[in-house]
N, C-alpha and C positions, 0 to 999 in steps of 0.2 A: 853608794852604788847608784849609777844613773837610773832614771825612771824606766827607760825602755828595757835595760838589761834586767832590772828587778822583775818586771812584768814577764819578760820572755822566759827567765830561769824558773819563776814560779809555775808558769803554764807547763813548761817541759817537764818539771818535777812531778806535776800531777797527771802528766800524759793526757792533757785535754786537747781535743781537736778544735779548730776554729768553728767547724760546723756546730759541734755541741755547745760552745761558748756563745755563738750567736743565738741559738735557741734558748739558752739559760739566762743570758743577760739581756736579750732583746737589743743588742747592739750590733750593727752590721759588721761583717768580717773585715771590710776595707778600713773601718774606723779602729777596729781592735789592732789591726796591723799598724796603722798609722800611729797609734799610741806607743807600740812597741818599738817603733822606729823614730819616735819623738818628732814625727811630722805633723805638729799640731795645726798647721795651716790647712790640712786636708779636711779637718773637721768643720761643721757648719759655722762655728763661732766659739769665742772664749767661754761663753756660758755653757754650750754643749761639751766643749773639751773638758772642762772641770767636772761636769756631771758625769760624763762617760768615764773619765779617768777614775773618780771615786768609786763608781759602781764596779768597774773592772778590778781595781785593787782589792776592794772589799771581798769580791767573789773569790779571788785568788788567796784570801786570808793574809794579805799584807798589811803593814801599818799605814793606814789611809792618811793619817795626819802627817806622818813623815813624807809620804808621797806628795801630798798637796803642798807642803812647804818647799819641797824640791822644785815642784812645778812652778809656784810663785816666783821663786828665785830665778829659774830658768827663763821664764817669760817676762820677768821684770813687771809683775802685776802690781803696780803702784797705783794709789788712788788717783782719780782724775784731777787735773790741775784746777785750781779755783779760777773763776772767771775774773779777769782783770777789769777794773773800771778806773778811768782816769778822773782824777779829782778836778772839778771845774772851778776855775778861778772866779772869785766874785766879780760882778760887773757893777760899776757904780750906778745906783739907782737914779741919781739926778740926770734927767735927760735920756735915760735908757731903760726904764722900768719894763717896758714891753719886751725888749730884746732880752733882758735877764729872765723874765718869766718863760719865754720861748725856749731859752737854753736849759733852764731847770727842768721843764716839762720833757724836753727831748732826752736829756740824760736819764730821767726817771723811766721813760718808756724803754730805752735801750737796756738799762739794768734789769727791768722787769722781764723783758723778752729773753735776756741771756739766762736769767735764773730759771725761767720756765722751760727753756730748751734743755738745760742741764738736768733739772728735776725729771722731765719727761723721758730723757734718754736712760736714766737710771731705772725709772719705773718700768719702761719697756723691756729692759734687760731682765728685770726680775719676773715680769709676766711671761717672758718667753722661755723660762727654764723648762726643759723637757721633763715629762713625767717619767720617773725612774721605774724600771721594771719592778712589779710587785708579784709575790707568789699568790697563786689563786688559792683562797682559803676554802677548804672543804671539811666536812665532818669526817674525822677519822673513825676507823672501826673500833668499837669498844671491846677490849680484851679483858674478860673477867676471870680471876683466879690465875693470872699468869704474870709474874713479876717482871719478866724480861720482854714483854710485849710482843712475843713471837706468836704466830698463828697457831691454833690447836688443829693440827692436821692429822694426828694419829687416828681419830675417831670421827671422820667427816659425816655430817648430816646429809640425807638424801637431798639432791638438788634437781629442780625442775628447770631444764634449759642449760645455760652455761653459766658457771660461777668462776670468776678469776680473782685471786688474791695476790696482790703485789706488795712485796717488802723491800724497802730501800735500805741498803747497807753501805757503810764506809763513806760515801759521797752523795751529794744531792743529785737528783735526776729529774730532767723535765719530761713529761709524758702527756699524751693525748689518748683518751679512750672513747671509742665509738661503739655503742650497744645498739644492735638492730637498726643501724643507719642514723642514729642520733648521737651527737657528741655529748657525753655525760660528765667528762672531766678533761681539763687542759691546764697544766700549771707545773710548778716545780715542787717536788716532794723532798723533805729533809731526811737525812739518815735517821734510821730508827722508826720511821713512820710506815704505816701499812695502809693500803687501799683495797676495798672490797667492792667488786662490781658484779652485776648479774644481768643476763639478757635471755630472751626466749629463744633466739635462733643463733646469733653469732656476736662475738666481741672482737674488735679490731684494736691492736695496741700499736702506738708509735712512740718509741722510747728513745730519749736522747743520750743517755749514759747507760747503756745496756748492761755493762759489767757490775753496775750497782744494784740492779734489780733482780730479785729473786721471784720466780713465777710458780703459782700453784693453781691448777685447773681442775675443778670438780674433785678436790681432795688429793689430787696427784701432784707431787712436788717434781717440777721440771728443772730445778736449778736456776742458775743465772741466764739472763736472756742473751748475753754476748760479752764483748770485751769493754773495759773501761774507755769512756770517751767515745764509743762507737754508737751510731744510730741504727736501730733495728726496728723492723715492722713485722707483725705477726697477727694472723686471724685464727681465732678458735671457734668452731661451730659445734652445734649440739650433737651431731651425728658422727663426728670424727673422734678417734682416739688421740688425745692431746700429746703433742710432742714438741721438741724445740727446734725442729727444722726451720731454718730462717726462710722468710718469704712474706 
């Protein structure tokens, strides 16, 4: 199956929007569309094209090695040709030793410059590889006496201020959490993980895959934050009765 068709089918099957994918993979939407349309010349360069393609395929849970092999065949990614050097015919030393030395020295310089240019170009290509998106590592909430890692919500403890517990189900979700005006978390959370946040006055949530995130505020289970692949924003304050009205 062609690369673009494989990427597109996987995205549609998972019902991911480009907005959600851009936030989760840190790859701009125009580049994601270019990959699906196999317009690799739109990307900044071959190194970026390969890095973005590998990241996108992995996020969609495709066979990355098969995708990369198909890309190499499609773009004819063959090793750079060797630098050709012409063999210098020996010059008779008698009556022309200086001329022979000049020719030998010139040939050596040309060969050295060609080698250095070839080596430097490869080195620059390696140095210019983009940093692929990485999940922000945070300490997860410790769950004691609970084998399925679900939060104990039946007997909540008294909370001073606002406490928000987020549980991610089914699919990964990117999220940003702001407590009392300070960003305390920003990153992608894997399925099965939970995050526990507290603030004195208010907590603001910006969630990329709302359908995968279950919300509990001060012991009250509010259900899922929205639909899969949709971006939702919500603020919970200390004086309000928590609800899941979007806003």
